[in-house]
N, C-alpha and C positions, 0 to 999 in steps of 0.2 A: 504494500500500500504506500503510495507516494503522494506528496502534497507540493504544490508550487508556491514559492515565496517571492515577494516583489524584490526587484533588484535593490542592492544596497548602495547608497550614495557614497561618493569618495570621502575618505576621512579628512575632516577639516584640519588645517595646520595647527600644530600644537596638541592634537589629541592622539591617543594611542588606542588602536583597536586590538582586543585580545583575539587569539586564534581559537575558533570553536573546535570541538571534537569532530573529527572527520565523519561525515554522514549526518551531522546535525545542522540546523539552520544557523547562519552567522549571526552574531550579536549585532543589533541595530544601535548605532551611536545615539546618545542623548541629543535631543533638539536644543538643549541648553548648553552652550559652549563654556559657561562659567565653571571654573574648577571648584570642587567642593572644598570648603574651608577646613583646615586642619583642626582636630580636637585640641583643646587646651591640655597641656601636659600636666599630669599629676605630680605632686611632690615626690621626691625620691623616697622609696621604701613603702609608699602607700599602695593599696590595692582597691579595685572596684568591688561592687557588691557581688557580681557574678564570680569574679576570681576568688573572693573570700569564701563563697560557698564551695567552689571547686577545691580550694585548699583544705577546707574543713573535711570534705568528703574523702579526699586523699589521705588525710591524717587518720581519719576513722578507719579507713581500709587498711592502712599500715598497722594500726593498733590491733585490729581484728586478726590480721595475718600473724602478728606477733603472738597473740594468745593461742592461735591454732598451732603455730610452730612449737610452742612449749608443750602441747599435748600430743602432737603427731610427728614422728620422725620421717616425714615424706612431704612432697609438694602438696600445697593446698588444693590444687586441681589435678588429681591423679590421671594418668594416661590409661587407656584401655577401651573396651567395648561397653557402651552404655545404652540403655533403653530410653529413647526420647519420646516415644509414642506407642500406643497400641494400634494394631492394624485397623481395628474397627472404628478408630477415631478419625481416619482419613479415608473418606469415600471417594470413588472416581469423580473427578472434576472439582475436588475440594482442596482448599489451602488452609493450613492452620499455622499459628505463630507459637514459637517456644523461645524461652531464654534460658540457655544452659551454658556452662563453662564461661560465664561472663560474656557471652556472645548472643546476638539475636539470630534465630534460625527461622527459616520458612520450610514447612514440610507440605508437599503437594503430591497428588496422584493424578495422572493424566486420565483422559477418557477411556483409554485402553487398559488402565490399571497399573501403569508403570509408576513406582514410588520414588521420590527423590527428596533429599534433605540438602538445602543450599543456604548460603549466607543470605540473611534477610534483606540486605540493602542493595537496591539496584545499582550496578556499577556506572550507570549513566549519571543520575543526579540524586541518588540516595533514597528513592521511594522505598518504603517498607513493604516488601512483597508478601509478608505474612498477613498484612492488614489490607493492602490495596491491590494485591496480586490476584489475577484471575486465570484459571485454566481454560485454554481454548484448544480443543483437540489434544495434540501431543506437545503443546508448548505452554509456557507460563508467560503471561503478559503483564507488564507493569502498568498499573492504573494511573501513573503520574504522567508519562509521556508516550505510552503505547509501545515500548520496546518489547519484542518477543524473544524468548530464550528456549532453546531446545533442551532435552533432558541431559545433554552433555555439557550444558552451560554456555554454548555459543549463542550470540545474538544473531537471529535469523531474519529479522524484519524490523523496520522502523517506519514511522509515518513521514519520514523526510526523504529528500532526493538522495540518490547515490546508494552505494552498497552499505550494508550494516557495518558499523565500526568494529574492527577486529579486536580492539582493546576493551570493548564493552563485553566482558566475559563474566559470567556468574560462577562463583566458586561452589562446586558440589562436594559434599562430604562423603568419605568412604562409608558405605552403609550396607546392611543386609536386612532382609525381612524373613523371619522364620517363626513358626509356632504362634502366630498372632502378635509378634513383637517386632518393633522397628528399632534396630540397633545402629548406632554410629560409632565410628572410631574417632576418639579424641586423643591427641598427643600434644603435650605442652611444648615440645620441641618441633612440632610440625612434621614429624616423620610419618611415613606410610605405615599401615598396620604391621605390627611386629609378631602377632600371633592371631589365632582365630578361635572363636567359640564354635564348638562342633555342631553340625546340623542336628536338629531334633526332629525325629519322626513323630507326627501327630496322628497317624492312621490308627483308628480305634480309640481315640481319646476325645473327651468332651471339649466343648469350647471353653476358653479361659473365662473364669470369673475373677475380677480384679477390682482393686481400689487404690487410689493415689492419695498420699499424705505429703504435706509440706512441713519439714522439720528443720530447726536450727541445729544442725550437726554436720558430720562429715561421713562420706561413704565408708570409711574405715569402721566406724562404730556399728553400723547396721550389718556390715559383712561379718564382723567378729561374732555377732549373735548366732550365725549359722554354725560356728565351730565351738561355741561356748557350752561344753557339755555340762558344766557345773550348775547352770541355771535350770536345767530340765526338771530336777526334783524340787528346787526351791521356788521357782516361779510357776511352773506348769503342773505341779502336783503329781509328778510321776514317781514310781517306786522302782527299786531294784535296777537302777540304771547301770549300764556298763558299756565300755567302748568295744564295739564288735570288730572294728578295723582301725588300726592306728593311723594317725595323720600321715599322709604322704604328700610331698610337695615336689612339683616338677615345673620350674619356671613360674608362669602365671597361674598354673593349675594346682589346686589343693583339693584333696578328697579324704573323707573319713566316714565312719559309720557308727551308729549308736543303737543299742537295744534297751528299751524301757518297758515298764508295765504300769497299768493304771487300773484300780479297782472301780468298776462301774456297776451301777444297778441295772437290772434287766429293764429294757424298754425306757430307760431313763427315769424310772419311778423310784423315789427314795425308799418306799416301803417294800420294794421287791428285793429278793436275794441279790447279792453282788457277785460278779464274776471278774476274772482277771483278763484285761485286754492287753495283748502283747503287740508292741509297735517296734518296727525297725526303720531307722532313718539313715538313708544313704545320701551323703552331702557332697555335692560337686560345686566347687567355687572356681570361677575364671575371672581373675583380676578383682577389682573392687566394685564392679558394676553388675555382675551376673552370678547369682547363686541359685542353684537348683537342688531341691531336697526331694528325693524319691522316697515315698512312704509305703511300707507294706503292712497291711492288716491281715495276716494270714488266716486268722479265725473266720474272717468274713469273706475271704477271697478277694479283697479289695486292694487296688493300687492307686496311689495318688501322686501328683506332682505339685510341689509348691515352689514359687519363685520369689526371691528377694532381690529387688532391682532398684538400687539407689543411683541417682545421677546428680552431680553437683550443679546447683544454680549459680553459685558464686563461691567464695572461699569460706563461707560460714553457713550455707543453707543448701538443703537437698530436696528433691522430690523423691519419694519412696513409693514404688509400686509393689504391692503384695498381690500375687496372682496364684490361682490354683486350677487344676484340672484332674479328672478322674478317668480311670480306664473303663471303657464301656463294657458292660456285661449283659445289660438288659435292653439294649437298643436305645431309642430316643428318650426313654424315661430317665436315662443317666444324666441328661442335660438339666434335669430338675434338681439334681443333688447340690 
């Protein structure tokens, strides 16, 4: 789609015209040749109101990072694979906004179902694609100036004359979609993915049931919960707990297993006789963003999967998704569990 613009008058003497981005209309000089008066200079050492707010915010951020550093012996924004959305949150033709890793993201799905996670700000003039972006077929259009981007980030069309500017490229994040989860790779040093979360087969499993919480903490604390054997008896009221498989660590992957018991009344009625429910937890942890707990209830022939999925919003806050699924044994009725 092209548009014709009127010819630009020659630059008057004494004025300077800025060079527009190739593929965009040239800037039209002001009709008023009078130069803008310079602002009065502030006294040395003083700051304006906006600068004072920025300085205060930066100081508070440094203080928060310092508090976190005293608690955690690793970077405040850890690297790894993190869940930034659930598949059912992004329907075909939909765009949603997220803010994770101290960055703004746009997550969209094309009409054909291709999912992408990209930097939220349009490289042309900064329109927030998570808020004013629109899916059109297999491309994402910025609602500010109508620039179109393909799923590989290239600008494919503009409303202006000439070819799309090659420098107007949208940064796409390394991502994968599996088991109803949308994962992205974040690396504080900007490196490509250093390891992978293994593919998870969902054949024969119910759809995910999930809930998201916003917490002032760090992914380390929620991930530790998956391997904290001591709290099973104290917090969750289990008995006779023991470690069924010792902790094994291989790079970003940690795994272990626990066996516990709980005395339960039949049918959940307190006046009924109690029986011993035996539970085995198989824990698989990949980095600080993905923990999968496989649960076996052999007495009932039941298998469940639980997921602990923290992602850093900034250096002191996370979103935590807790999700679960059950192995189907009775057909569609399993989805009611």
